DRENSEFI-358607 format. One record per residue (C-alpha): residue in three letters; x, y, z. Coordinates in nm, 2 decimals. Layout:
N
{code: ala, px: X, py: Y, pz: Z}
...
//
This chain:
326
{code: met, px: 4.68, py: 3.31, pz: 7.94}
{code: asn, px: 4.39, py: 3.36, pz: 7.70}
{code: leu, px: 4.54, py: 3.41, pz: 7.35}
{code: leu, px: 4.32, py: 3.58, pz: 7.09}
{code: ser, px: 4.30, py: 3.52, pz: 6.71}
{code: arg, px: 4.36, py: 3.81, pz: 6.46}
{code: glu, px: 3.99, py: 3.87, pz: 6.43}
{code: arg, px: 3.91, py: 3.87, pz: 6.80}
{code: ser, px: 4.21, py: 4.09, pz: 6.87}
{code: ile, px: 4.10, py: 4.35, pz: 6.61}
{code: asn, px: 3.74, py: 4.35, pz: 6.75}
{code: lys, px: 3.86, py: 4.39, pz: 7.12}
{code: ile, px: 4.09, py: 4.67, pz: 7.03}
{code: asn, px: 3.82, py: 4.85, pz: 6.84}
{code: asp, px: 3.58, py: 4.80, pz: 7.13}
{code: phe, px: 3.83, py: 4.93, pz: 7.40}
{code: ala, px: 3.94, py: 5.23, pz: 7.18}
{code: thr, px: 3.57, py: 5.33, pz: 7.10}
{code: arg, px: 3.49, py: 5.32, pz: 7.48}
{code: glu, px: 3.83, py: 5.50, pz: 7.56}
{code: ile, px: 3.93, py: 5.20, pz: 7.79}
{code: pro, px: 4.30, py: 5.18, pz: 7.85}
{code: phe, px: 4.46, py: 4.85, pz: 7.74}
{code: val, px: 4.79, py: 4.68, pz: 7.68}
{code: phe, px: 4.87, py: 4.44, pz: 7.39}
{code: leu, px: 5.12, py: 4.19, pz: 7.26}
{code: ile, px: 5.08, py: 4.08, pz: 6.90}
{code: asn, px: 5.25, py: 3.77, pz: 6.75}
{code: phe, px: 5.47, py: 3.81, pz: 6.44}
{code: ser, px: 5.20, py: 3.60, pz: 6.25}
{code: gly, px: 4.92, py: 3.82, pz: 6.38}
{code: glu, px: 4.76, py: 3.52, pz: 6.56}
{code: glu, px: 4.77, py: 3.42, pz: 6.92}
{code: asn, px: 4.77, py: 3.77, pz: 7.07}
{code: ile, px: 4.71, py: 3.93, pz: 7.41}
{code: val, px: 4.48, py: 4.23, pz: 7.45}
{code: met, px: 4.37, py: 4.32, pz: 7.81}
{code: thr, px: 4.35, py: 4.61, pz: 8.06}
{code: pro, px: 4.68, py: 4.69, pz: 8.24}
{code: glu, px: 4.54, py: 4.56, pz: 8.56}
{code: lys, px: 4.43, py: 4.22, pz: 8.43}
{code: ala, px: 4.76, py: 4.20, pz: 8.24}
{code: ala, px: 4.96, py: 4.24, pz: 8.57}
{code: ala, px: 4.75, py: 3.98, pz: 8.75}
{code: ala, px: 4.82, py: 3.74, pz: 8.46}
{code: gly, px: 5.20, py: 3.80, pz: 8.47}
{code: phe, px: 5.22, py: 4.04, pz: 8.17}
{code: phe, px: 5.42, py: 4.35, pz: 8.25}
{code: leu, px: 5.51, py: 4.66, pz: 8.05}
{code: asp, px: 5.75, py: 4.95, pz: 8.12}
{code: met, px: 5.75, py: 5.23, pz: 7.86}
{code: pro, px: 5.72, py: 5.60, pz: 7.83}
{code: gly, px: 5.43, py: 5.72, pz: 8.04}
{code: met, px: 5.33, py: 5.38, pz: 8.18}
{code: ala, px: 5.43, py: 5.08, pz: 8.39}
{code: asn, px: 5.19, py: 4.81, pz: 8.52}
{code: his, px: 5.44, py: 4.67, pz: 8.78}
{code: thr, px: 5.59, py: 4.76, pz: 9.11}
{code: phe, px: 5.92, py: 4.58, pz: 9.07}
{code: arg, px: 6.22, py: 4.78, pz: 9.20}
{code: lys, px: 6.59, py: 4.76, pz: 9.11}
{code: ser, px: 6.82, py: 4.63, pz: 9.38}
{code: pro, px: 7.20, py: 4.58, pz: 9.40}
{code: gly, px: 7.31, py: 4.24, pz: 9.26}
{code: pro, px: 7.60, py: 4.06, pz: 9.09}
{code: gly, px: 7.72, py: 4.19, pz: 8.75}
{code: ile, px: 7.54, py: 4.03, pz: 8.46}
{code: gln, px: 7.72, py: 3.73, pz: 8.30}
{code: leu, px: 7.60, py: 3.62, pz: 7.96}
{code: thr, px: 7.74, py: 3.34, pz: 7.75}
{code: lys, px: 7.65, py: 3.29, pz: 7.38}
{code: ile, px: 7.64, py: 2.96, pz: 7.19}
{code: pro, px: 7.65, py: 3.10, pz: 6.84}
{code: pro, px: 7.45, py: 2.93, pz: 6.57}
{code: asp, px: 7.64, py: 2.71, pz: 6.32}
{code: pro, px: 7.80, py: 2.96, pz: 6.07}
{code: lys, px: 7.76, py: 2.71, pz: 5.79}
{code: arg, px: 7.39, py: 2.69, pz: 5.85}
{code: tyr, px: 7.37, py: 3.07, pz: 5.86}
{code: his, px: 7.56, py: 3.08, pz: 5.53}
{code: gln, px: 7.32, py: 2.83, pz: 5.36}
{code: ala, px: 7.02, py: 3.06, pz: 5.47}
{code: phe, px: 7.21, py: 3.37, pz: 5.36}
{code: lys, px: 7.29, py: 3.22, pz: 5.02}
{code: his, px: 6.92, py: 3.14, pz: 4.98}
{code: val, px: 6.83, py: 3.50, pz: 5.05}
{code: ile, px: 7.09, py: 3.63, pz: 4.81}
{code: asp, px: 6.95, py: 3.39, pz: 4.54}
{code: gln, px: 6.60, py: 3.52, pz: 4.60}
{code: ile, px: 6.72, py: 3.88, pz: 4.57}
{code: his, px: 6.90, py: 3.80, pz: 4.23}
{code: tyr, px: 6.57, py: 3.63, pz: 4.11}
{code: gly, px: 6.40, py: 3.97, pz: 4.19}
{code: asn, px: 6.17, py: 3.81, pz: 4.45}
{code: ser, px: 6.30, py: 4.06, pz: 4.73}
{code: phe, px: 6.54, py: 4.33, pz: 4.76}
{code: leu, px: 6.56, py: 4.35, pz: 5.14}
{code: leu, px: 6.50, py: 4.06, pz: 5.37}
{code: asn, px: 6.55, py: 4.05, pz: 5.75}
{code: leu, px: 6.70, py: 3.72, pz: 5.82}
{code: thr, px: 6.69, py: 3.60, pz: 6.19}
{code: phe, px: 6.83, py: 3.32, pz: 6.40}
{code: pro, px: 6.80, py: 3.20, pz: 6.76}
{code: thr, px: 7.11, py: 3.20, pz: 6.97}
{code: pro, px: 7.12, py: 2.98, pz: 7.28}
{code: ile, px: 7.25, py: 3.17, pz: 7.58}
{code: glu, px: 7.33, py: 3.11, pz: 7.94}
{code: cys, px: 7.28, py: 3.40, pz: 8.20}
{code: asn, px: 7.31, py: 3.43, pz: 8.57}
{code: tyr, px: 7.00, py: 3.67, pz: 8.56}
{code: ser, px: 6.64, py: 3.54, pz: 8.55}
{code: leu, px: 6.40, py: 3.68, pz: 8.29}
{code: gln, px: 6.25, py: 3.89, pz: 8.57}
{code: asp, px: 6.60, py: 4.03, pz: 8.68}
{code: ile, px: 6.67, py: 4.12, pz: 8.31}
{code: phe, px: 6.34, py: 4.31, pz: 8.29}
{code: ile, px: 6.41, py: 4.50, pz: 8.62}
{code: gln, px: 6.77, py: 4.58, pz: 8.56}
{code: ser, px: 6.78, py: 4.65, pz: 8.18}
{code: arg, px: 6.77, py: 5.00, pz: 8.05}
{code: ala, px: 6.56, py: 5.04, pz: 7.74}
{code: ser, px: 6.28, py: 5.27, pz: 7.61}
{code: phe, px: 6.03, py: 4.98, pz: 7.58}
{code: lys, px: 6.04, py: 4.68, pz: 7.81}
{code: leu, px: 5.81, py: 4.37, pz: 7.84}
{code: tyr, px: 5.81, py: 4.08, pz: 8.06}
{code: leu, px: 5.58, py: 3.77, pz: 8.02}
{code: glu, px: 5.62, py: 3.58, pz: 8.34}
{code: asn, px: 5.87, py: 3.28, pz: 8.31}
{code: glu, px: 5.83, py: 3.30, pz: 7.93}
{code: leu, px: 6.01, py: 3.59, pz: 7.76}
{code: val, px: 6.16, py: 3.94, pz: 7.81}
{code: val, px: 6.20, py: 4.22, pz: 7.56}
{code: phe, px: 6.41, py: 4.54, pz: 7.59}
{code: ser, px: 6.34, py: 4.71, pz: 7.27}
{code: pro, px: 6.50, py: 5.03, pz: 7.14}
{code: glu, px: 6.26, py: 5.05, pz: 6.85}
{code: arg, px: 5.92, py: 5.23, pz: 6.84}
{code: phe, px: 5.66, py: 5.09, pz: 6.60}
{code: ile, px: 5.39, py: 5.35, pz: 6.60}
{code: asn, px: 5.29, py: 5.64, pz: 6.82}
{code: ile, px: 4.95, py: 5.80, pz: 6.80}
{code: lys, px: 4.88, py: 6.14, pz: 6.97}
{code: gly, px: 4.56, py: 6.31, pz: 6.87}
{code: asn, px: 4.51, py: 6.21, pz: 6.51}
{code: thr, px: 4.89, py: 6.22, pz: 6.44}
{code: ile, px: 5.06, py: 5.89, pz: 6.38}
{code: ser, px: 5.43, py: 5.84, pz: 6.36}
{code: ser, px: 5.66, py: 5.55, pz: 6.31}
{code: asn, px: 6.04, py: 5.52, pz: 6.37}
{code: pro, px: 6.19, py: 5.23, pz: 6.17}
{code: met, px: 6.54, py: 5.13, pz: 6.28}
{code: lys, px: 6.79, py: 5.01, pz: 6.03}
{code: gly, px: 7.17, py: 5.01, pz: 6.06}
{code: thr, px: 7.39, py: 4.91, pz: 6.34}
{code: ile, px: 7.76, py: 4.94, pz: 6.41}
{code: asp, px: 8.00, py: 4.89, pz: 6.70}
{code: ala, px: 8.05, py: 5.24, pz: 6.85}
{code: ser, px: 8.41, py: 5.16, pz: 6.95}
{code: ile, px: 8.52, py: 5.14, pz: 6.58}
{code: pro, px: 8.71, py: 5.46, pz: 6.48}
{code: gly, px: 8.48, py: 5.70, pz: 6.29}
{code: ala, px: 8.18, py: 5.47, pz: 6.36}
{code: his, px: 7.93, py: 5.75, pz: 6.32}
{code: ser, px: 8.06, py: 5.86, pz: 5.97}
{code: leu, px: 8.10, py: 5.50, pz: 5.87}
{code: leu, px: 7.74, py: 5.41, pz: 5.96}
{code: ala, px: 7.60, py: 5.72, pz: 5.80}
{code: ser, px: 7.79, py: 5.67, pz: 5.47}
{code: asp, px: 7.80, py: 5.30, pz: 5.43}
{code: pro, px: 7.63, py: 5.21, pz: 5.08}
{code: lys, px: 7.47, py: 4.89, pz: 5.21}
{code: glu, px: 7.33, py: 5.05, pz: 5.53}
{code: asp, px: 7.21, py: 5.34, pz: 5.33}
{code: ala, px: 7.02, py: 5.13, pz: 5.08}
{code: glu, px: 6.87, py: 4.92, pz: 5.35}
{code: his, px: 6.76, py: 5.22, pz: 5.55}
{code: asn, px: 6.62, py: 5.40, pz: 5.25}
{code: thr, px: 6.42, py: 5.09, pz: 5.15}
{code: ile, px: 6.25, py: 5.06, pz: 5.49}
{code: val, px: 6.18, py: 5.43, pz: 5.52}
{code: asp, px: 6.01, py: 5.41, pz: 5.18}
{code: leu, px: 5.82, py: 5.09, pz: 5.28}
{code: ile, px: 5.69, py: 5.25, pz: 5.61}
{code: arg, px: 5.60, py: 5.56, pz: 5.43}
{code: asn, px: 5.39, py: 5.35, pz: 5.19}
{code: asp, px: 5.24, py: 5.15, pz: 5.49}
{code: leu, px: 5.13, py: 5.47, pz: 5.66}
{code: ser, px: 4.98, py: 5.60, pz: 5.34}
{code: met, px: 4.73, py: 5.31, pz: 5.35}
{code: ile, px: 4.57, py: 5.44, pz: 5.67}
{code: ala, px: 4.67, py: 5.82, pz: 5.70}
{code: ser, px: 4.70, py: 6.13, pz: 5.49}
{code: his, px: 4.98, py: 6.40, pz: 5.47}
{code: val, px: 5.25, py: 6.13, pz: 5.52}
{code: arg, px: 5.61, py: 6.27, pz: 5.52}
{code: val, px: 5.95, py: 6.19, pz: 5.66}
{code: lys, px: 6.00, py: 6.42, pz: 5.95}
{code: arg, px: 6.35, py: 6.31, pz: 6.06}
{code: phe, px: 6.58, py: 6.12, pz: 5.83}
{code: lys, px: 6.87, py: 5.90, pz: 5.93}
{code: tyr, px: 6.94, py: 6.01, pz: 6.29}
{code: ile, px: 7.18, py: 5.81, pz: 6.49}
{code: glu, px: 7.15, py: 5.71, pz: 6.86}
{code: lys, px: 7.39, py: 5.54, pz: 7.10}
{code: leu, px: 7.28, py: 5.22, pz: 7.28}
{code: lys, px: 7.48, py: 5.10, pz: 7.59}
{code: thr, px: 7.50, py: 4.73, pz: 7.64}
{code: his, px: 7.68, py: 4.48, pz: 7.88}
{code: gln, px: 7.95, py: 4.43, pz: 7.62}
{code: gly, px: 8.00, py: 4.80, pz: 7.50}
{code: glu, px: 7.81, py: 5.06, pz: 7.30}
{code: leu, px: 7.63, py: 5.04, pz: 6.96}
{code: leu, px: 7.52, py: 5.31, pz: 6.72}
{code: gln, px: 7.19, py: 5.26, pz: 6.55}
{code: met, px: 7.02, py: 5.46, pz: 6.27}
{code: ser, px: 6.65, py: 5.55, pz: 6.26}
{code: ser, px: 6.41, py: 5.78, pz: 6.08}
{code: glu, px: 6.07, py: 5.92, pz: 6.16}
{code: asn, px: 5.76, py: 5.92, pz: 5.93}
{code: thr, px: 5.44, py: 6.10, pz: 6.03}
{code: gly, px: 5.09, py: 6.13, pz: 5.90}
{code: lys, px: 4.73, py: 6.23, pz: 5.99}
{code: leu, px: 4.46, py: 5.97, pz: 6.07}
{code: pro, px: 4.09, py: 6.03, pz: 6.00}
{code: val, px: 3.88, py: 6.21, pz: 6.27}
{code: asn, px: 3.69, py: 5.88, pz: 6.36}
{code: phe, px: 3.99, py: 5.64, pz: 6.35}
{code: met, px: 3.93, py: 5.53, pz: 6.72}
{code: lys, px: 3.64, py: 5.31, pz: 6.60}
{code: ser, px: 3.88, py: 5.11, pz: 6.37}
{code: leu, px: 4.20, py: 5.13, pz: 6.58}
{code: gly, px: 4.24, py: 4.75, pz: 6.57}
{code: asp, px: 4.20, py: 4.74, pz: 6.19}
{code: ile, px: 4.46, py: 5.01, pz: 6.15}
{code: leu, px: 4.71, py: 4.85, pz: 6.37}
{code: phe, px: 4.68, py: 4.51, pz: 6.20}
{code: arg, px: 4.69, py: 4.66, pz: 5.85}
{code: leu, px: 5.04, py: 4.79, pz: 5.93}
{code: leu, px: 5.17, py: 4.45, pz: 6.04}
{code: pro, px: 5.41, py: 4.30, pz: 6.03}
{code: ala, px: 5.65, py: 4.59, pz: 6.10}
{code: gly, px: 5.85, py: 4.66, pz: 5.78}
{code: ser, px: 6.18, py: 4.68, pz: 5.96}
{code: ile, px: 6.17, py: 4.31, pz: 6.06}
{code: cys, px: 6.06, py: 4.16, pz: 5.74}
{code: gly, px: 6.17, py: 4.35, pz: 5.43}
{code: ala, px: 6.04, py: 4.46, pz: 5.08}
{code: pro, px: 5.83, py: 4.39, pz: 4.90}
{code: lys, px: 5.65, py: 4.27, pz: 5.21}
{code: lys, px: 5.42, py: 4.00, pz: 5.09}
{code: lys, px: 5.68, py: 3.80, pz: 4.89}
{code: thr, px: 5.96, py: 3.86, pz: 5.14}
{code: leu, px: 5.74, py: 3.71, pz: 5.42}
{code: glu, px: 5.69, py: 3.40, pz: 5.21}
{code: ile, px: 6.07, py: 3.36, pz: 5.16}
{code: ile, px: 6.12, py: 3.42, pz: 5.55}
{code: arg, px: 5.88, py: 3.14, pz: 5.63}
{code: glu, px: 6.06, py: 2.91, pz: 5.38}
{code: ile, px: 6.42, py: 2.96, pz: 5.50}
{code: glu, px: 6.39, py: 3.03, pz: 5.88}
{code: ala, px: 6.38, py: 2.69, pz: 6.04}
{code: tyr, px: 6.21, py: 2.80, pz: 6.35}
{code: glu, px: 5.90, py: 2.98, pz: 6.48}
{code: arg, px: 5.95, py: 3.36, pz: 6.55}
{code: gly, px: 5.65, py: 3.35, pz: 6.78}
{code: phe, px: 5.62, py: 3.69, pz: 6.96}
{code: tyr, px: 5.97, py: 3.79, pz: 6.84}
{code: thr, px: 5.94, py: 4.07, pz: 6.58}
{code: gly, px: 5.57, py: 4.11, pz: 6.67}
{code: ile, px: 5.47, py: 4.43, pz: 6.85}
{code: phe, px: 5.35, py: 4.54, pz: 7.20}
{code: gly, px: 5.21, py: 4.86, pz: 7.35}
{code: tyr, px: 4.97, py: 5.06, pz: 7.55}
{code: phe, px: 4.66, py: 5.26, pz: 7.48}
{code: asp, px: 4.58, py: 5.52, pz: 7.76}
{code: gly, px: 4.22, py: 5.59, pz: 7.65}
{code: gln, px: 4.33, py: 5.86, pz: 7.40}
{code: asn, px: 4.68, py: 5.80, pz: 7.27}
{code: leu, px: 4.88, py: 5.48, pz: 7.17}
{code: asp, px: 5.24, py: 5.39, pz: 7.19}
{code: ser, px: 5.40, py: 5.07, pz: 7.08}
{code: ala, px: 5.74, py: 4.90, pz: 7.00}
{code: val, px: 5.87, py: 4.62, pz: 6.79}
{code: cys, px: 5.96, py: 4.30, pz: 6.98}
{code: ile, px: 6.34, py: 4.30, pz: 6.91}
{code: arg, px: 6.62, py: 4.24, pz: 7.17}
{code: tyr, px: 6.42, py: 3.94, pz: 7.28}
{code: ile, px: 6.50, py: 3.65, pz: 7.51}
{code: glu, px: 6.26, py: 3.34, pz: 7.53}
{code: lys, px: 6.26, py: 3.05, pz: 7.77}
{code: gln, px: 6.21, py: 2.71, pz: 7.59}
{code: trp, px: 6.24, py: 2.38, pz: 7.79}
{code: lys, px: 6.44, py: 2.55, pz: 8.07}
{code: lys, px: 6.68, py: 2.69, pz: 7.82}
{code: leu, px: 6.72, py: 3.05, pz: 7.70}
{code: leu, px: 6.71, py: 3.17, pz: 7.33}
{code: phe, px: 6.81, py: 3.51, pz: 7.22}
{code: lys, px: 6.65, py: 3.58, pz: 6.88}
{code: ser, px: 6.82, py: 3.83, pz: 6.66}
{code: gly, px: 6.88, py: 3.92, pz: 6.29}
{code: gly, px: 6.96, py: 4.17, pz: 6.04}
{code: gly, px: 6.86, py: 4.30, pz: 5.69}
{code: ile, px: 7.01, py: 4.14, pz: 5.38}
{code: thr, px: 7.05, py: 4.31, pz: 5.05}
{code: phe, px: 7.25, py: 4.23, pz: 4.73}
{code: met, px: 7.55, py: 4.43, pz: 4.89}
{code: ser, px: 7.55, py: 4.22, pz: 5.20}
{code: asp, px: 7.86, py: 4.03, pz: 5.32}
{code: cys, px: 7.78, py: 3.70, pz: 5.49}
{code: lys, px: 8.05, py: 3.73, pz: 5.76}
{code: lys, px: 7.96, py: 4.08, pz: 5.84}
{code: glu, px: 7.59, py: 4.00, pz: 5.87}
{code: tyr, px: 7.66, py: 3.71, pz: 6.10}
{code: glu, px: 7.88, py: 3.92, pz: 6.31}
{code: glu, px: 7.61, py: 4.20, pz: 6.33}
{code: met, px: 7.35, py: 3.94, pz: 6.42}
{code: gln, px: 7.57, py: 3.83, pz: 6.72}
{code: lys, px: 7.64, py: 4.19, pz: 6.82}
{code: lys, px: 7.27, py: 4.23, pz: 6.88}
{code: val, px: 7.29, py: 3.95, pz: 7.14}
{code: tyr, px: 7.33, py: 4.17, pz: 7.44}
{code: val, px: 7.15, py: 4.29, pz: 7.75}
{code: pro, px: 7.15, py: 4.66, pz: 7.83}
{code: val, px: 7.25, py: 4.62, pz: 8.19}
{code: tyr, px: 7.54, py: 4.85, pz: 8.30}
//
């Protein structure tokens, strides 16, 4: 598949949007090696999306065996070393929130295509024989000249007694969520006016093959310039990477992430979406499984602050290794 550089991706998005041509896109965490093409060409190349208002595939669900997923958790000692490095950087004042991620090898009786077809999520992506995403997190949505973003920060096992209240009142989760909401509000202010928090700290329930999770989100909105279509690519890339999957302050935190994460994120924590000729919707590439050398890796992580507990963060990272098939 033809992968585009940052500059070529921006130019192609600007061109499609100016001419009101529908397109789909998948943007790497680094902003390089991206895919931008019409939905029809994407399907022919093995790039499929399923999200609100669009699907460029004809796959159909069919009865099959129950899903079986086995995790091979990463070494807790290695995670602890990375966690300690993050905490040190926070104490030095170089970051106050960092999203630390690790790959978890998994074994599953479903193929990537099976997971794409059978999973239930608002935003799904399948790159044939390479990766699958079943994301619950919207990145940005543009309708008319209104732009909105829904950062997701804060996760808890729904089976814990009083889980809803615990998530809403937890000091660490509260600080993490407030930081990301402020970061996203600042990001939107670079490209939009009248930016505000429309909904703050709403909690949604997610079903998985291993139970239910509660996750906390907020919605920020703003108004784009009248002629924004001509620079849609520039707008999109100016907001990257998504604040919820890096941290704050963004530039320095990204430097620390590259230093301590001993693997390439690739398309994980990038974004994907669809432009219908007038409006755009997109999601963050989280809840992500990738095939490498015939083995499957589930990439997951969580936000670290000075209040974080290493054991709890490791457990949360592993809680996110799930498939929403039920």
